[in-house]
ROVEX-965589 format. One line per field, with one value per residue (C-alpha): chain; x negated, y, z negated. Coordinates in pm, whole numbers, plus 32768, in hexadecimal, padded with zeros to 4 digits. Example, Ala and Ser with C-alpha at 12.3 -4.5 7.8 and 13.67 -1.06 7.14 Angstrom:
BEGIN
unit = [A|A]
u = [7B32|7AA9]
v = [7E3E|7F96]
w = [7CF4|7D36]
# end
This chain:
BEGIN
unit = [A|A|A|A|A|A|A|A|A|A|A|A|A|A|A|A|A|A|A|A|A|A|A|A|A|A|A|A|A|A|A|A|A|A|A|A|A|A|A|A|A|A|A|A|A|A|A|A|A|A|A|A|A|A|A|A|A|A|A|A|A|A|A|A|A|A|A|A|A|A|A|A|A|A|A|A|A|A|A|A|A|A|A|A|A|A|A|A|A|A|A|A|A|A|A|A|A|A]
u = [8436|8417|82B9|8283|8164|811B|81BB|82AF|838D|8395|84ED|8517|84EB|8614|866A|865C|865E|84F6|84F1|83D4|83A4|8351|8228|80CA|8055|7FBC|7E7D|7E4F|7CDD|7CEE|7DAA|7E15|7ED2|8024|8000|7F95|80C2|81AC|8131|814C|82AD|8313|82A5|8346|8491|8496|847E|8350|82C0|816B|80F6|8173|80D3|7F84|7F8C|8006|7EF9|7DE1|7DEA|7D91|7E91|7D8F|7D6F|7EE9|7F04|7DF1|7EC2|7FF6|7F39|7EA8|8007|8087|7F65|7F26|8037|7FFC|7ED2|7E29|7E0D|7D1D|7BBA|7B2A|7C29|7BD8|7A74|7AF1|7BF0|7AFB|79F9|7AFC|7B63|79FD|79A9|7AEA|7AB5|7B8D|7CBB|7CC6]
v = [812C|8235|8273|83D9|8455|85A1|8549|8435|83B7|823F|81C8|80EE|7F76|7EC2|7FE1|7F4A|809C|8084|802A|7F8E|80D8|8177|808F|80F7|8094|7F36|7FD2|80B6|80EE|81F6|8176|82A2|8267|82BD|81B3|80AB|8104|80E5|7F83|7F20|7FAD|7EFE|7DAD|7DEE|7E54|7D2B|7DFF|7D2D|7BF0|7BE6|7AF5|7BDD|7D0D|7C5C|7BE8|7D38|7E01|7CFB|7CFD|7BE8|7B90|7BFC|7D55|7D83|7D15|7E0C|7F24|7EAE|7E9D|7FFA|8087|7FCE|8045|81A7|8206|8254|832F|81F4|8186|829F|8220|832D|82D8|8165|81B3|8280|817E|805E|811B|815C|7FEE|7F78|8060|8019|7F03|7DCF|7DB1|7C81]
w = [7CE2|7DEF|7E73|7EE4|7FB6|805A|81A9|8153|803F|803F|7FCB|7E97|7EA8|7F3F|802E|818B|823E|82B7|8428|84E7|859F|844E|8427|848B|85E5|85FB|8685|8556|8511|8400|82D2|8203|80BF|815C|826C|8171|8097|81C3|8204|8094|807F|81C2|8135|7FE1|8080|816B|82A8|830D|8275|81D2|82E1|83F6|8351|832D|8496|851E|846A|8459|82DD|81F1|80E6|7FE3|8083|8088|7F1C|7EC3|7F5F|7EA5|7D5A|7D91|7DBC|7C89|7BB1|7C33|7D29|7E98|7E43|7DC1|7F2C|7F80|7FB1|7ECC|7DBF|7DD5|7D6E|7C46|7BD1|7BF7|7B2A|7A18|7A15|79FC|78D8|7814|7716|7746|7660|7581]
# end
Protein backbone atom coordinates (compact mmCIF):
# COMPACT_ATOMS: atom_id res chain seq x y z
CA UNK A 1 0.00 0.00 0.00
CA UNK A 2 1.40 3.38 -0.98
CA UNK A 3 0.56 6.25 1.35
CA UNK A 4 0.34 9.59 -0.44
CA UNK A 5 0.30 12.98 1.19
CA UNK A 6 0.47 16.50 -0.18
CA UNK A 7 4.26 16.81 0.05
CA UNK A 8 5.48 13.23 0.03
CA UNK A 9 4.64 9.81 -1.30
CA UNK A 10 5.61 7.17 1.20
CA UNK A 11 6.68 4.02 -0.67
CA UNK A 12 4.90 0.70 -0.17
CA UNK A 13 5.75 -1.59 2.72
CA UNK A 14 8.95 -3.54 2.21
CA UNK A 15 10.64 -0.76 0.20
CA UNK A 16 13.83 0.07 2.10
CA UNK A 17 14.48 3.32 0.20
CA UNK A 18 13.72 5.60 3.15
CA UNK A 19 16.96 6.91 4.63
CA UNK A 20 17.48 8.26 8.12
CA UNK A 21 17.94 11.73 6.62
CA UNK A 22 14.33 11.51 5.36
CA UNK A 23 13.09 11.20 8.93
CA UNK A 24 11.87 14.20 10.90
CA UNK A 25 14.39 15.90 13.17
CA UNK A 26 14.66 14.35 16.66
CA UNK A 27 13.80 17.76 18.15
CA UNK A 28 10.49 18.00 16.24
CA UNK A 29 7.92 19.89 18.30
CA UNK A 30 5.09 20.22 15.77
CA UNK A 31 3.86 16.83 14.64
CA UNK A 32 1.96 17.29 11.40
CA UNK A 33 0.39 14.26 9.74
CA UNK A 34 3.18 13.96 7.15
CA UNK A 35 5.90 13.70 9.82
CA UNK A 36 3.95 11.12 11.79
CA UNK A 37 3.45 9.09 8.59
CA UNK A 38 7.19 9.25 7.84
CA UNK A 39 7.99 7.75 11.25
CA UNK A 40 5.32 5.04 10.90
CA UNK A 41 6.60 4.12 7.43
CA UNK A 42 10.21 4.07 8.63
CA UNK A 43 9.33 1.56 11.36
CA UNK A 44 7.18 -0.56 9.03
CA UNK A 45 9.91 -0.70 6.38
CA UNK A 46 12.62 -1.56 8.89
CA UNK A 47 14.59 1.66 8.34
CA UNK A 48 14.41 2.26 12.10
CA UNK A 49 13.21 0.01 14.91
CA UNK A 50 10.17 0.81 17.00
CA UNK A 51 12.40 1.13 20.06
CA UNK A 52 14.75 3.54 18.24
CA UNK A 53 11.83 5.60 16.92
CA UNK A 54 10.27 5.88 20.39
CA UNK A 55 13.58 6.90 21.93
CA UNK A 56 14.48 9.31 19.11
CA UNK A 57 11.13 11.12 19.22
CA UNK A 58 10.23 10.64 22.91
CA UNK A 59 7.13 8.64 21.99
CA UNK A 60 5.42 5.94 23.95
CA UNK A 61 4.73 2.67 22.16
CA UNK A 62 1.02 3.38 22.65
CA UNK A 63 1.32 6.75 20.89
CA UNK A 64 3.16 5.19 17.94
CA UNK A 65 0.57 2.41 17.68
CA UNK A 66 -2.17 5.04 17.73
CA UNK A 67 -0.52 6.74 14.73
CA UNK A 68 -0.21 3.41 12.95
CA UNK A 69 -3.85 2.53 13.64
CA UNK A 70 -5.00 5.96 12.42
CA UNK A 71 -3.22 5.39 9.10
CA UNK A 72 -4.65 1.87 8.76
CA UNK A 73 -8.19 3.04 9.50
CA UNK A 74 -8.32 6.48 7.83
CA UNK A 75 -5.14 7.03 5.83
CA UNK A 76 -2.60 9.77 6.54
CA UNK A 77 -5.36 12.35 6.95
CA UNK A 78 -6.51 10.34 9.98
CA UNK A 79 -3.38 11.61 11.74
CA UNK A 80 -4.60 15.19 11.71
CA UNK A 81 -5.68 16.36 15.15
CA UNK A 82 -8.97 17.76 13.82
CA UNK A 83 -9.68 14.49 12.01
CA UNK A 84 -9.00 12.45 15.14
CA UNK A 85 -11.84 14.24 16.87
CA UNK A 86 -14.16 13.50 13.94
CA UNK A 87 -13.19 9.82 13.64
CA UNK A 88 -13.40 9.27 17.39
CA UNK A 89 -16.88 10.81 17.46
CA UNK A 90 -17.99 8.54 14.58
CA UNK A 91 -16.58 5.47 16.34
CA UNK A 92 -18.30 6.34 19.59
CA UNK A 93 -21.71 6.85 17.95
CA UNK A 94 -21.53 3.73 15.74
CA UNK A 95 -23.21 0.76 17.43
CA UNK A 96 -20.94 -2.22 18.11
CA UNK A 97 -21.24 -5.14 15.68
CA UNK A 98 -22.28 -8.44 17.17
